[in-house]
C-alpha positions as CSV (number, residue, x, y, z in Angstrom):
1,E,82.7,-18.1,-43.3
2,V,82.2,-18.8,-39.8
3,E,85.0,-19.6,-37.3
4,P,83.6,-21.4,-34.3
5,L,86.7,-21.1,-32.8
6,Q,87.1,-17.2,-33.3
7,D,83.6,-16.0,-33.0
8,T,83.2,-16.1,-29.6
9,V,82.9,-13.4,-26.4
10,P,87.0,-12.9,-25.6
11,P,87.9,-14.0,-22.2
12,R,87.8,-11.2,-19.2
13,Y,91.4,-10.6,-19.6
14,Q,91.1,-9.1,-22.8
15,I,88.4,-6.8,-22.4
16,E,90.0,-3.5,-22.4
17,S,88.9,-1.1,-19.4
18,D,90.3,1.7,-17.9
19,E,90.6,-0.7,-14.9
20,S,92.0,-4.0,-14.6
21,E,88.9,-5.0,-12.2
22,D,86.3,-3.2,-13.4
23,E,83.5,-4.7,-11.4
24,D,80.5,-2.8,-12.8
25,A,81.0,-5.2,-15.5
26,Y,80.5,-8.4,-13.3
27,P,77.7,-7.0,-10.8
28,I,77.0,-10.8,-9.9
29,S,80.5,-11.4,-8.5
30,R,80.5,-8.3,-7.1
31,V,77.2,-9.0,-5.2
32,R,78.7,-12.4,-4.0
33,R,81.9,-11.0,-2.7
34,E,79.9,-8.6,-0.5
35,A,78.2,-11.1,0.9
36,I,80.8,-13.5,1.6
37,C,83.1,-11.1,3.3
38,C,80.0,-9.3,5.7
39,D,79.8,-10.8,9.4
40,P,75.9,-11.5,9.9
41,N,74.5,-10.3,13.3
42,I,71.8,-13.3,14.0
43,L,69.5,-12.9,17.0
44,I,67.3,-15.0,18.6
45,E,64.8,-13.5,20.7
46,W,62.6,-15.4,23.2
47,S,59.7,-14.5,25.1
48,G,60.0,-15.2,28.6
49,P,63.0,-18.0,29.9
50,Q,65.0,-19.3,27.1
51,E,63.2,-23.1,27.1
52,R,65.6,-25.7,26.7
53,R,64.0,-29.2,25.4
54,K,65.3,-32.5,24.2
55,S,64.2,-32.5,20.5
56,L,64.4,-29.7,18.1
57,L,62.3,-29.9,15.2
58,V,63.5,-27.3,12.0
59,A,61.1,-27.0,9.4
60,V,62.6,-25.7,6.1
61,N,61.6,-24.1,2.9
62,K,57.9,-24.7,1.2
63,A,57.8,-27.9,2.5
64,G,58.2,-26.7,6.4
65,E,56.0,-23.8,5.8
66,Q,53.0,-26.2,4.6
67,W,53.7,-28.5,7.1
68,T,53.2,-26.0,10.1
69,Q,49.5,-24.9,8.8
70,G,48.7,-28.5,9.5
71,V,49.6,-28.6,13.5
72,E,48.5,-26.7,16.8
73,L,51.7,-24.9,17.6
74,G,50.0,-22.3,19.3
75,E,51.8,-18.4,19.6
76,A,55.4,-17.9,18.3
77,K,57.6,-17.9,21.6
78,G,60.6,-16.8,19.6
79,K,61.6,-15.5,16.1
80,I,65.4,-15.6,14.9
81,S,66.5,-12.2,12.9
82,I,69.8,-11.4,10.7
83,D,70.5,-7.3,10.5
84,N,67.1,-6.9,11.6
85,V,65.2,-9.2,9.2
86,E,63.0,-11.9,10.6
87,I,64.2,-15.1,8.7
88,A,62.2,-17.7,11.2
89,S,59.9,-17.9,14.0
90,A,59.7,-20.3,16.8
91,W,57.6,-22.4,19.2
92,A,57.2,-24.5,22.3
93,P,54.2,-26.7,21.8
94,S,52.4,-27.1,24.9
95,A,51.3,-30.5,23.7
96,W,54.8,-31.5,22.8
97,A,56.6,-31.1,26.4
98,D,60.0,-32.2,25.1
99,V,60.0,-30.3,21.5
100,I,60.9,-27.1,20.3
101,V,59.9,-25.9,16.8
102,V,61.6,-23.6,14.3
103,C,59.9,-22.7,10.8
104,I,62.6,-20.8,8.7
105,H,60.2,-18.3,6.5
106,L,62.7,-17.1,4.0
107,R,65.2,-18.5,1.5
108,L,69.0,-18.3,2.7
109,P,72.4,-16.8,0.9
110,L,74.6,-19.7,0.8
111,Y,76.9,-17.4,3.1
112,V,74.6,-17.3,6.3
113,M,73.2,-21.0,6.2
114,H,76.1,-22.0,8.4
115,D,76.4,-19.5,10.8
116,V,72.1,-19.7,11.1
117,A,72.5,-23.4,11.7
118,S,75.5,-23.2,14.2
119,T,73.4,-20.3,16.3
120,I,70.0,-22.4,16.4
121,L,71.8,-25.7,17.6
122,S,73.9,-23.8,20.0
123,T,70.9,-22.0,21.7
124,F,68.3,-24.5,21.6
125,Q,71.1,-27.1,22.9
126,S,68.8,-30.1,21.8
127,T,70.1,-33.2,21.2
128,R,67.9,-34.8,19.1
129,I,66.7,-32.6,16.1
130,S,64.5,-33.6,13.0
131,L,64.4,-31.5,9.8
132,I,61.6,-31.2,7.4
133,D,62.6,-29.9,3.7
134,S,61.9,-31.2,-0.1
135,Y,63.9,-33.1,-2.5
136,P,63.8,-32.2,-6.4
137,V,62.2,-35.1,-8.1
138,P,63.2,-34.6,-11.6
139,S,67.5,-34.7,-10.9
140,Y,67.0,-37.4,-8.2
141,I,69.4,-40.4,-9.3
142,S,67.7,-43.8,-8.4
143,S,68.5,-47.4,-9.9
144,S,64.5,-48.0,-9.7
145,A,62.0,-46.8,-12.1
146,P,60.4,-43.6,-11.5
147,T,56.9,-43.8,-10.5
148,S,53.7,-41.8,-10.6
149,R,54.0,-40.7,-6.9
150,P,57.7,-40.5,-5.8
151,P,58.1,-41.6,-1.9
152,I,59.2,-39.3,1.2
153,R,62.8,-40.0,2.1
154,Y,65.0,-39.5,4.9
155,L,68.4,-39.0,5.7
156,R,70.0,-39.8,9.0
157,T,73.3,-38.8,10.9
158,S,75.2,-41.7,11.8
159,K,74.5,-41.4,15.3
160,T,70.8,-41.8,14.9
161,S,69.2,-44.6,16.2
162,Q,68.3,-47.2,13.4
163,D,65.4,-48.4,15.5
164,N,62.9,-45.6,14.0
165,V,60.3,-47.0,11.6
166,F,59.6,-44.6,8.7
167,P,56.1,-45.5,7.4
168,A,55.9,-45.4,3.4
169,A,59.1,-43.5,3.5
170,E,62.5,-44.4,1.6
171,P,66.3,-43.8,2.4
172,F,67.5,-40.4,0.5
173,Y,70.6,-42.5,-1.1
174,P,73.8,-40.8,-2.5
175,P,75.3,-39.6,-5.2
176,N,72.4,-37.2,-4.6
177,I,73.1,-34.4,-2.5
178,I,71.0,-31.6,-0.2
179,N,71.9,-28.0,-0.9
180,S,69.5,-25.9,1.1
181,P,70.0,-24.8,4.7
182,S,69.3,-28.8,5.9
183,A,72.9,-29.5,4.8
184,S,74.3,-27.3,7.1
185,F,72.1,-28.3,10.3
186,L,73.5,-32.1,9.4
187,S,76.8,-31.4,8.6
188,I,77.3,-29.5,12.3
189,I,75.2,-32.5,14.0
190,E,77.5,-35.3,12.3
191,H,80.8,-33.7,13.9
192,S,78.9,-33.2,17.4
193,S,79.3,-35.8,19.8
194,D,76.2,-35.2,21.5
195,M,73.5,-34.9,18.9
196,S,71.7,-37.1,16.1
197,G,69.6,-35.6,13.4
198,T,66.8,-36.8,10.8
199,L,65.9,-35.0,7.8
200,V,62.5,-35.8,6.5
201,L,62.3,-34.8,2.5
202,L,59.0,-34.3,0.8
203,P,59.2,-34.9,-2.8
204,S,59.2,-31.6,-5.5
205,A,58.2,-31.6,-8.9
206,H,60.4,-28.7,-9.8
207,M,64.1,-28.2,-9.6
208,P,64.8,-25.8,-6.8
209,S,66.3,-22.3,-7.6
210,P,70.1,-21.5,-7.3
211,A,70.4,-19.7,-3.6
212,P,69.8,-16.2,-3.4
213,S,72.2,-13.1,-2.9
214,Q,69.8,-11.7,-0.3
215,F,66.8,-13.0,1.7
216,V,63.5,-13.7,-0.5
217,S,60.7,-15.6,0.2
218,H,59.9,-19.4,-0.5
219,F,57.1,-18.4,-2.7
220,G,58.8,-16.3,-5.8
221,P,57.2,-16.2,-9.2
222,E,58.8,-19.9,-9.8
223,P,56.6,-23.0,-10.1
224,Q,55.1,-23.8,-6.9
225,D,54.4,-27.0,-5.1
226,E,51.5,-27.7,-3.3
227,W,51.3,-31.0,-1.5
228,E,48.4,-33.3,-0.8
229,P,47.1,-33.0,2.4
230,S,47.7,-36.8,2.6
231,T,51.1,-36.2,1.6
232,L,51.5,-33.9,4.3
233,A,49.9,-36.2,6.7
234,A,52.3,-38.8,6.2
235,L,55.4,-36.5,6.6
236,H,53.9,-35.8,9.7
237,E,53.6,-39.4,10.9
238,N,57.5,-39.6,10.1
239,V,58.2,-36.7,11.9
240,C,56.4,-38.1,14.7
241,S,57.9,-41.1,14.8
242,V,61.5,-39.5,15.0
243,L,60.5,-37.3,18.2
244,G,58.8,-40.2,19.5
245,I,55.4,-38.1,20.0
246,Q,51.9,-38.5,19.2
247,S,50.0,-36.2,16.8
248,T,47.8,-35.9,14.1
249,W,48.5,-33.2,11.1
250,K,45.0,-31.4,9.8
251,D,44.3,-29.7,7.0
252,T,43.1,-26.2,7.9
253,R,42.5,-25.1,4.1
254,S,39.0,-24.0,3.0
255,P,37.9,-26.6,0.2
256,G,39.7,-26.0,-2.9
257,R,41.8,-23.0,-1.7
258,P,45.9,-22.9,-1.4
259,F,47.8,-22.9,1.8
260,N,47.3,-19.4,3.5
261,V,51.0,-18.6,3.2
262,K,51.6,-14.9,4.7
263,A,55.1,-14.6,2.5
264,S,53.2,-14.0,-0.4
265,R,50.0,-13.8,-2.2
266,R,49.2,-17.6,-4.3
267,G,46.6,-18.3,-6.7
268,D,44.2,-21.3,-6.8
269,I,45.2,-24.4,-7.1
270,G,45.9,-24.6,-11.2
271,E,47.2,-21.0,-11.1
272,G,51.4,-21.5,-10.6
273,G,50.5,-24.7,-7.7
274,M,50.5,-28.5,-8.4
275,Y,49.7,-30.9,-6.1
276,I,52.3,-34.1,-5.7
């Protein structure tokens, strides 16, 4: 006879142990506590005098990585490291006189997201911030019927000018939320008196993995997004509208090849990749 209320794993406090807090039985909680307790050493290194520009563009996650490969940014002038681990590169494009570009190459643990965002914003002291990221279409809550081509979406802080027109993009509505580093940036910007921010989001066909306990590549074994060049070009058009610049996004891949992401090797389209 089966007793559903009895045939279960006993609560932790009922497990006999030589020590009342046996951490070996719960390694995940131990790792999280160690991570939360540590004080990350965030360092921004810049080649030459530190530049200050009105606008800052932060590219996050896979969407940001793929976007950077279609724009002429020139040679990276800066890098951002945490405890000797390089997590991001920075550019001061000559064609964009008022823009600094930062691309975060790795997935960040939750405990460093706010510190990273705060350090970047306070170092570059820009007043107009734009972010590139993605949102998961499968979990997006909307009153509209799903479509075969989900839209690019955007989210703005309250002090951002409402005059910007977003071509072929729709607002990112609540109760949907952002859990990536972009959320930390927007939270800080919203509570600042002299900054405005806009987040532009590509549609992702996959649910995001939970935040890691350490720095890992965006391009792991999970299913990957591979956005069409037309989608990335539309994203770029929206970003240019925010920053007030004129620029064109160009697909630099060889025909039939995925984006050349330095973080890991990836197969041809159809081998774990997906067009959206």
